PAKEMAR-474032 format. One line per field, with one value per residue (C-alpha): residue number from 1; residue in one letter; x, y, z. Coordinates in nm, 2 decimals. Each point is the difference from the previous one (the first is absolute). Example, Ala and Ser with C-alpha at 12.3 -4.5 7.8 and 13.67 -1.06 7.14 Angstrom:
2
nr 1  2
rest a  s
xx 1.23  0.14
yy -0.45  0.34
zz 0.78  -0.07
***
This chain:
247
nr 1  2  3  4  5  6  7  8  9  10  11  12  13  14  15  16  17  18  19  20  21  22  23  24  25  26  27  28  29  30  31  32  33  34  35  36  37  38  39  40  41  42  43  44  45  46  47  48  49  50  51  52  53  54  55  56  57  58  59  60  61  62  63  64  65  66  67  68  69  70  71  72  73  74  75  76  77  78  79  80  81  82  83  84  85  86  87  88  89  90  91  92  93  94  95  96  97  98  99  100  101  102  103  104  105  106  107  108  109  110  111  112  113  114  115  116  117  118  119  120  121  122  123  124  125  126  127  128  129  130  131  132  133  134  135  136  137  138  139  140  141  142  143  144  145  146  147  148  149  150  151  152  153  154  155  156  157  158  159  160  161  162  163  164  165  166  167  168  169  170  171  172  173  174  175  176  177  178  179  180  181  182  183  184  185  186  187  188  189  190  191  192  193  194  195  196  197  198  199  200  201  202  203  204  205  206  207  208  209  210  211  212  213  214  215  216  217  218  219  220  221  222  223  224  225  226  227  228  229  230  231  232  233  234  235  236  237  238  239  240  241  242  243  244  245  246  247
rest m  g  e  i  s  l  g  l  p  s  v  l  s  g  s  g  d  d  f  p  e  e  l  r  q  a  a  r  e  i  i  d  r  y  p  p  d  r  s  r  s  a  l  l  p  l  l  h  l  v  q  s  h  e  g  y  v  s  a  d  g  i  g  f  c  a  s  m  l  g  l  t  r  a  e  v  a  a  v  a  t  f  y  t  m  y  k  r  k  p  t  g  d  f  l  v  s  v  c  t  n  t  m  c  d  a  l  g  g  q  r  v  f  d  e  l  s  e  h  l  g  v  g  h  d  e  t  t  p  d  g  t  i  t  l  e  h  a  e  c  l  a  a  c  d  y  g  p  v  m  t  v  n  y  e  f  f  d  k  v  t  p  e  q  a  r  d  i  v  e  r  l  r  k  g  e  r  p  q  p  t  r  g  a  r  l  c  t  f  k  e  i  s  r  q  l  a  g  f  a  e  d  r  p  e  a  l  a  d  g  v  a  g  d  a  t  l  a  g  v  r  l  a  q  a  h  g  v  t  a  p  e  y  d  p  t  t  p  i  v  p  e  k  e  s  s  s
xx 2.16  -0.26  -0.36  -0.23  -0.33  -0.14  -0.19  -0.22  0.12  0.23  -0.16  0.24  -0.02  -0.24  -0.28  -0.25  0.09  -0.04  -0.34  -0.29  -0.15  -0.38  0.17  0.06  -0.38  -0.13  0.24  -0.16  -0.41  0.16  0.12  -0.29  -0.24  0.11  0.06  0.25  0.19  -0.11  0.23  0.21  -0.28  -0.02  0.31  -0.22  -0.16  0.32  0.20  -0.25  -0.03  0.42  -0.10  -0.26  0.33  0.28  -0.16  0.19  0.14  0.35  0.23  -0.12  -0.36  0.07  0.18  -0.25  -0.27  0.25  0.00  -0.38  -0.05  0.29  0.09  0.40  0.08  0.04  -0.35  -0.14  0.21  -0.14  -0.34  0.04  0.22  -0.21  -0.32  0.00  -0.24  0.28  0.24  0.36  0.12  -0.19  -0.31  -0.17  -0.34  -0.14  0.08  -0.18  0.00  -0.08  -0.15  0.24  -0.13  -0.16  -0.36  0.11  0.29  -0.19  -0.22  0.31  0.13  0.33  -0.07  -0.10  0.28  0.23  -0.14  0.03  0.32  0.12  -0.24  0.18  0.32  0.02  -0.02  -0.11  0.01  0.12  -0.10  -0.02  0.30  -0.27  -0.17  -0.30  -0.05  0.12  -0.04  -0.02  -0.12  -0.27  -0.09  -0.33  -0.22  -0.32  -0.24  0.03  -0.33  0.09  0.34  0.20  -0.01  0.29  -0.03  0.10  0.09  -0.26  -0.28  -0.08  -0.01  -0.21  0.09  0.27  0.17  0.36  -0.11  -0.27  0.24  0.26  -0.27  -0.04  0.35  0.06  -0.34  0.22  0.35  -0.28  -0.12  -0.33  -0.25  -0.13  -0.29  0.04  -0.24  -0.10  0.09  0.05  0.21  0.34  0.25  0.32  0.24  0.06  -0.32  -0.13  0.23  -0.08  -0.39  0.18  0.13  -0.40  -0.04  -0.32  -0.02  0.02  -0.18  -0.37  -0.08  0.23  -0.23  -0.31  0.26  -0.04  -0.26  0.02  0.09  -0.27  0.23  0.04  -0.39  -0.09  -0.02  -0.25  -0.23  -0.03  -0.06  -0.29  -0.17  0.04  -0.12  0.37  0.01  0.32  -0.16  -0.15  0.29  0.09  0.17  0.06  0.12  0.39  0.28  0.17  -0.23  0.01  0.21  -0.27  0.08  0.20  -0.26
yy -10.44  -0.28  0.02  -0.03  -0.13  -0.04  -0.28  0.23  -0.10  0.23  0.24  0.11  -0.36  -0.14  0.16  -0.24  -0.04  -0.35  0.01  -0.18  0.24  -0.16  0.18  0.33  -0.05  -0.03  0.31  0.23  -0.08  0.07  0.33  0.10  -0.01  0.31  0.34  0.08  0.27  -0.24  -0.36  -0.04  -0.09  -0.34  -0.05  -0.24  -0.27  -0.04  -0.10  -0.28  -0.10  -0.07  -0.20  -0.17  -0.06  -0.08  -0.09  0.31  0.37  -0.02  0.20  -0.09  0.06  0.34  0.15  -0.17  0.27  0.27  -0.01  -0.09  0.32  0.25  -0.01  -0.09  -0.31  0.13  0.14  -0.31  -0.23  0.32  -0.15  -0.37  0.01  0.20  -0.24  -0.35  -0.17  0.07  -0.30  0.00  -0.32  -0.32  -0.06  -0.31  -0.17  0.13  0.28  -0.11  0.28  -0.09  0.36  -0.02  0.37  0.06  -0.17  -0.30  -0.01  -0.07  -0.23  -0.19  0.12  -0.01  -0.35  -0.04  0.15  -0.23  -0.35  0.10  0.11  -0.33  -0.16  0.12  0.10  0.37  0.32  0.29  0.12  -0.33  -0.22  -0.39  -0.19  -0.13  0.35  -0.02  0.16  0.34  0.03  0.40  0.13  0.29  0.26  0.07  -0.19  0.19  -0.28  0.09  -0.20  -0.29  -0.04  -0.17  -0.01  0.00  0.01  -0.15  0.18  0.27  -0.24  -0.10  -0.26  0.11  -0.10  -0.30  -0.17  -0.17  -0.35  0.15  0.28  -0.35  -0.16  0.27  0.07  -0.45  0.04  0.35  -0.23  -0.33  0.20  0.10  0.31  0.00  0.29  0.28  0.07  0.37  0.04  -0.16  -0.31  0.02  0.11  -0.03  0.36  0.09  -0.03  0.20  0.25  0.05  0.09  0.22  0.17  0.09  -0.28  -0.24  -0.33  -0.22  -0.32  0.10  -0.26  0.17  0.31  -0.13  -0.18  0.08  0.17  0.28  -0.12  0.02  0.32  0.20  -0.04  0.05  0.47  -0.08  -0.21  0.18  0.35  -0.21  -0.13  0.37  0.20  0.18  0.08  0.26  0.34  0.07  0.12  0.10  -0.18  0.32  0.20  0.08  -0.21  0.36  0.32  0.16  0.35  0.32  0.22  0.29  0.28
zz -0.78  -0.12  -0.04  0.28  -0.08  0.35  -0.17  -0.25  -0.41  -0.17  -0.18  -0.19  -0.21  -0.18  -0.27  -0.10  -0.29  -0.06  0.14  -0.29  -0.24  0.18  0.33  -0.14  -0.21  0.40  0.15  -0.33  0.18  0.29  -0.06  -0.24  0.29  0.15  -0.13  -0.24  0.26  0.29  -0.17  0.32  0.22  -0.25  0.22  0.33  -0.31  -0.25  0.33  0.05  -0.38  0.06  0.30  -0.28  -0.22  0.26  0.30  0.18  -0.14  -0.13  -0.10  -0.38  0.16  0.15  -0.38  -0.17  0.21  -0.02  -0.40  0.02  0.21  -0.07  0.35  0.14  0.17  0.25  0.02  -0.04  0.25  0.29  -0.05  -0.03  0.30  0.18  -0.05  0.17  -0.34  -0.20  0.08  -0.10  0.00  -0.19  0.17  0.01  -0.20  0.33  0.21  0.36  0.28  0.34  0.16  0.32  0.12  0.35  -0.06  -0.16  0.21  0.27  -0.18  -0.10  -0.32  0.10  0.13  -0.39  -0.10  0.22  -0.10  -0.35  -0.01  0.16  -0.25  -0.25  0.08  -0.13  0.23  -0.12  -0.35  -0.12  -0.20  0.00  -0.21  -0.28  -0.08  0.15  0.28  0.17  0.31  0.17  0.34  -0.08  0.29  -0.13  -0.25  0.08  0.12  0.40  0.07  -0.25  0.20  0.05  -0.41  -0.25  -0.41  -0.24  -0.28  0.12  0.09  0.35  0.14  0.38  0.41  -0.15  0.28  -0.07  -0.05  -0.26  -0.21  0.01  -0.26  -0.18  -0.11  -0.04  -0.21  -0.19  -0.02  -0.13  -0.32  0.18  0.06  0.28  -0.06  0.27  0.25  -0.19  -0.34  -0.33  -0.02  -0.03  -0.25  -0.03  0.09  -0.36  -0.09  0.31  -0.07  -0.31  0.09  0.27  -0.30  -0.11  -0.24  -0.02  0.23  -0.32  0.19  -0.04  0.27  0.26  0.03  0.11  0.29  0.41  0.24  0.21  0.38  0.29  0.14  -0.28  -0.04  0.35  -0.03  -0.30  0.19  0.26  -0.22  -0.20  0.34  0.11  -0.32  -0.02  -0.35  -0.20  -0.07  -0.40  -0.16  -0.36  -0.21  -0.24  0.23  -0.09  0.24  0.01  -0.01  -0.31  -0.01  -0.03  -0.31  0.05  -0.08
***
């Protein structure tokens, strides 16, 4: 019987042996953030690091993570195929995610997705022939008060109409970088993957971008208006209570 892949990368092939030394050094930096007996906790950022190099998690990327952490390829693949942020095939420079969950759908999210799908000629999890844009449904982008929302490489564009969404992707295809409604200016999918791996934003000017939206600040304003504050606490209090010493 032939191999059944179920659309997943084979865990029996690929080693990552050809990955550059700079990537290995970055991987070691990530692993060093964790206690020696907890190194496998570095797997999630390592997978983002692989995406920053390849634009997705390939069989070689799985093998690379496995060899760096002393895990099996099956253990790595189980994680890489569980989370939707880890892509199983090459992703475009800009990942456009449109929320079509209940709230955003009621506000027009599906119409936004349908407009982009028809305009770009691609469906869910498909990439334009020029490699610029990958389009996907998103089940929730945690911004119901700004719906319908879409993100480009995880930066928010709020209350978008189908026409506005089409304009944004057209500007991306022309090489422009539209400013998100909130958050930092756009970077490529590989660049944001490196940030998700835990490395600092290398564009100092981007750190000052973005402001919180009115809906986000509503609770703070109400608290200020009514004099509500958080209770005082001792910052030296240990998160885990110290065990009582045995007598």
